[in-house]
C-alpha positions as CSV (number, residue, x, y, z in Angstrom):
1,X,0.0,0.0,0.0
2,X,1.2,3.5,-0.8
3,X,2.4,5.7,2.0
4,X,0.6,8.9,2.8
5,X,1.5,11.8,0.6
6,X,3.7,14.5,2.2
7,X,1.9,17.6,1.1
8,X,4.2,20.0,3.0
9,X,7.1,18.8,0.9
10,X,5.6,20.3,-2.3
11,X,5.8,23.9,-3.6
12,X,2.4,25.6,-4.1
13,X,2.9,25.7,-7.9
14,X,3.3,21.9,-8.0
15,X,0.3,21.3,-5.9
16,X,-1.8,23.5,-8.0
17,X,-0.7,21.8,-11.2
18,X,-1.4,18.4,-9.7
19,X,-4.9,19.4,-8.6
20,X,-5.6,20.7,-12.0
21,X,-4.3,17.7,-13.9
22,X,-6.0,15.2,-11.6
23,X,-9.3,16.9,-12.1
24,X,-8.8,16.7,-15.9
25,X,-7.3,13.2,-16.2
26,X,-10.2,12.4,-18.6
27,X,-9.8,15.7,-20.5
28,X,-10.5,13.9,-23.7
29,X,-14.2,13.9,-24.4
30,X,-16.0,10.9,-25.7
31,X,-19.2,11.6,-27.7
32,X,-22.1,12.1,-25.4
33,X,-25.4,10.2,-25.9
34,X,-26.9,13.3,-27.3
35,X,-24.0,13.8,-29.7
36,X,-24.1,10.2,-30.8
37,X,-27.8,10.3,-31.4
38,X,-27.2,13.1,-33.9
39,X,-24.6,11.2,-35.8
40,X,-25.3,10.2,-39.4
41,X,-23.4,8.3,-42.0
42,X,-19.9,7.2,-41.3
43,X,-19.7,8.7,-37.8
44,X,-22.9,6.8,-36.8
45,X,-21.6,3.6,-38.3
46,X,-18.3,4.1,-36.4
47,X,-20.1,4.7,-33.1
48,X,-22.5,1.7,-33.6
49,X,-19.9,-0.7,-34.9
50,X,-21.9,-1.2,-38.1
51,X,-19.2,-2.6,-40.3
52,X,-21.4,-3.4,-43.2
53,X,-22.9,0.1,-43.3
54,X,-19.4,1.7,-42.9
55,X,-18.0,-0.4,-45.9
56,X,-21.0,0.6,-48.0
57,X,-20.5,4.3,-47.2
58,X,-16.8,4.2,-47.9
59,X,-17.3,2.4,-51.2
60,X,-19.8,5.1,-52.2
61,X,-17.1,7.7,-51.5
62,X,-17.9,8.9,-47.9
63,X,-15.2,11.3,-46.6
64,X,-13.2,9.0,-44.4
65,X,-11.7,11.9,-42.3
66,X,-14.9,13.9,-41.9
67,X,-15.3,15.5,-38.5
68,X,-18.0,16.1,-35.9
69,X,-18.4,19.6,-34.3
70,X,-15.8,18.5,-31.6
71,X,-13.3,17.7,-34.4
72,X,-13.6,13.9,-33.9
73,X,-13.2,11.8,-37.0
74,X,-14.8,8.3,-37.4
75,X,-11.4,6.9,-36.1
76,X,-11.7,8.9,-32.9
77,X,-15.4,7.9,-32.5
78,X,-14.6,4.2,-33.2
79,X,-11.7,4.2,-30.7
80,X,-13.9,5.7,-28.0
81,X,-16.5,3.1,-28.7
82,X,-13.9,0.3,-28.9
83,X,-15.1,-0.7,-32.4
84,X,-11.8,-2.3,-33.6
85,X,-13.2,-3.7,-36.8
86,X,-14.3,-0.2,-37.7
87,X,-10.8,1.1,-37.0
88,X,-9.3,-1.5,-39.3
89,X,-11.8,-0.8,-42.1
90,X,-11.3,3.0,-41.8
91,X,-7.5,2.6,-41.9
92,X,-7.7,0.3,-45.0
93,X,-9.7,3.0,-46.7
94,X,-7.1,5.6,-46.1
95,X,-8.2,7.2,-42.8
96,X,-5.5,9.3,-41.2
97,X,-4.8,7.7,-37.8
98,X,-2.9,10.7,-36.5
99,X,-5.4,13.5,-36.7
100,X,-6.1,15.4,-33.5
101,X,-9.5,16.4,-32.4
102,X,-10.3,19.8,-30.8
103,X,-8.7,19.0,-27.4
104,X,-5.6,17.7,-29.4
105,X,-6.0,14.0,-28.8
106,X,-5.3,11.4,-31.4
107,X,-6.7,7.9,-31.4
108,X,-3.5,6.4,-29.8
109,X,-3.9,8.7,-26.8
110,X,-7.6,8.1,-26.6
111,X,-6.9,4.4,-26.3
112,X,-4.1,5.0,-23.9
113,X,-6.1,7.0,-21.5
114,X,-9.0,4.5,-21.6
115,X,-6.6,1.7,-20.7
116,X,-7.8,0.0,-23.9
117,X,-4.8,-2.3,-24.8
118,X,-6.7,-4.1,-27.5
119,X,-7.7,-1.0,-29.5
120,X,-4.2,0.4,-28.9
121,X,-2.7,-2.8,-30.3
122,X,-4.9,-2.5,-33.4
123,X,-4.0,1.2,-34.0
124,X,-0.2,0.6,-33.6
125,X,-0.4,-2.5,-35.8
126,X,-2.1,-0.3,-38.5
127,X,0.8,2.1,-38.4
128,X,-0.5,4.8,-36.0
129,X,2.3,6.7,-34.2
130,X,3.2,6.5,-30.6
131,X,5.4,9.6,-31.0
132,X,2.9,12.4,-31.4
133,X,2.7,15.5,-29.2
134,X,-0.9,15.6,-28.0
135,X,-3.2,17.3,-25.5
136,X,-3.4,20.8,-24.1
137,X,-0.4,19.9,-22.0
138,X,1.9,19.2,-25.0
139,X,2.3,15.7,-23.7
140,X,2.3,12.2,-25.3
141,X,0.2,9.1,-25.0
142,X,3.1,7.7,-22.9
143,X,2.9,10.5,-20.4
144,X,-0.9,10.1,-20.1
145,X,-0.7,6.4,-19.6
146,X,2.1,6.7,-17.0
147,X,0.1,9.3,-15.1
148,X,-2.9,6.9,-14.9
149,X,-0.9,3.7,-14.1
150,X,-1.8,1.9,-17.3
151,X,1.2,-0.3,-17.2
152,X,0.2,-2.6,-20.1
153,X,-0.4,0.4,-22.3
154,X,2.9,1.9,-21.3
155,X,4.8,-1.2,-22.3
156,X,3.1,-1.2,-25.7
157,X,3.9,2.4,-26.3
158,X,7.5,1.9,-25.2
159,X,7.8,-1.0,-27.7
160,X,6.3,1.2,-30.4
161,X,9.1,3.9,-29.9
162,X,7.3,6.4,-27.8
163,X,9.7,9.2,-26.7
164,X,10.7,8.2,-23.2
165,X,11.9,11.6,-22.0
166,X,9.5,14.0,-23.7
167,X,8.9,17.0,-21.3
168,X,5.4,18.4,-21.3
169,X,4.4,22.1,-20.7
170,X,4.3,21.4,-16.9
171,X,7.9,20.3,-17.2
172,X,7.1,16.7,-16.3
173,X,8.2,13.5,-18.1
174,X,6.3,10.2,-18.1
175,X,8.6,9.0,-15.2
176,X,7.8,12.1,-13.2
177,X,4.1,11.9,-13.9
178,X,4.0,8.3,-12.8
179,X,5.3,9.4,-9.4
180,X,3.6,12.8,-8.8
181,X,0.3,11.9,-10.2
182,X,0.3,8.2,-9.4
183,X,-0.9,6.6,-6.2
184,X,2.3,4.6,-5.6
185,X,0.5,1.3,-6.0
186,X,1.5,-1.8,-8.0
187,X,0.4,-0.5,-11.4
188,X,2.3,2.7,-11.1
189,X,5.3,0.8,-9.7
190,X,5.2,-1.3,-12.8
191,X,5.1,1.8,-15.0
192,X,8.2,3.1,-13.2
193,X,9.9,-0.3,-13.6
194,X,9.1,-0.4,-17.4
195,X,10.2,3.2,-18.0
196,X,13.5,2.6,-16.1
197,X,14.2,-0.7,-18.0
198,X,13.7,1.2,-21.3
199,X,16.2,3.8,-20.3
200,X,14.1,6.7,-19.2
201,X,16.2,9.5,-17.6
202,X,16.3,9.8,-13.9
203,X,18.2,13.0,-14.1
204,X,15.5,15.2,-15.7
205,X,13.7,17.3,-13.0
206,X,10.5,19.2,-12.6
207,X,10.4,23.1,-12.6
208,X,11.7,23.2,-9.0
209,X,14.7,21.1,-9.8
210,X,13.3,17.9,-8.1
211,X,14.6,14.6,-9.5
212,X,12.2,11.6,-9.8
213,X,14.1,10.1,-6.7
214,X,13.5,13.2,-4.6
215,X,9.8,13.3,-5.7
216,X,9.3,9.6,-4.8
217,X,10.9,10.2,-1.4
218,X,8.7,13.2,-0.9
219,X,5.6,11.2,-1.4
220,X,6.8,8.3,0.8
221,X,6.7,5.8,-2.1
222,X,9.3,3.4,-0.8
223,X,8.9,0.8,-3.7
224,X,9.5,3.5,-6.3
225,X,12.4,4.8,-4.3
226,X,14.0,1.3,-4.3
227,X,13.4,1.0,-8.0
228,X,15.0,4.4,-8.8
229,X,17.9,3.7,-6.5
230,X,18.6,0.4,-8.2
231,X,18.7,2.2,-11.5
232,X,21.3,4.6,-10.1
233,X,19.1,7.6,-9.6
234,X,20.3,10.4,-7.5
């Protein structure tokens, strides 16, 4: 079990950033029931998983990258709905798997945040990139998954070449987010282990100059402290 967080060890700016990010962990927005009810054509087929309808529409020349008012394409909609056959069909008809919706999420990051390993595997297998800069935080799918403790997703993204040491606009890496926004539990520990094994830097710091090791100590996360120390972190 994770130890209690040492709030007094944190600068005010870091606490405010953490509170903001924690409240917006699901900043990407899936289509609401009302939005989905208004979908027609390819977007409706993507949401419903109607493969036959989608193929018929695509064969008739439907715009494969058409967007809804939120900027979602059929690929985004199908990923939110976990309609993997639709993702495949869209990709085979030339859908751009790397487009961003209005909140700057791509399909890979949508699957990563949803802890949807199966859809992520499909997307990566179809050639979607794990390297894009996404979200309002100028982050990556890897940072989002590390933040949420989605260890299986993290491992897939690492294998797909996700940038290990990308620094977002809060000056946090995937390793730092796994510590400062994680709960210190087994899944976040596994994220830290996977990142370290892949070669993530233990020297990059947050804005206040705190290393991952210092941050883990401040939160009382003894298991993470041990992992970092074993990796030579200072």
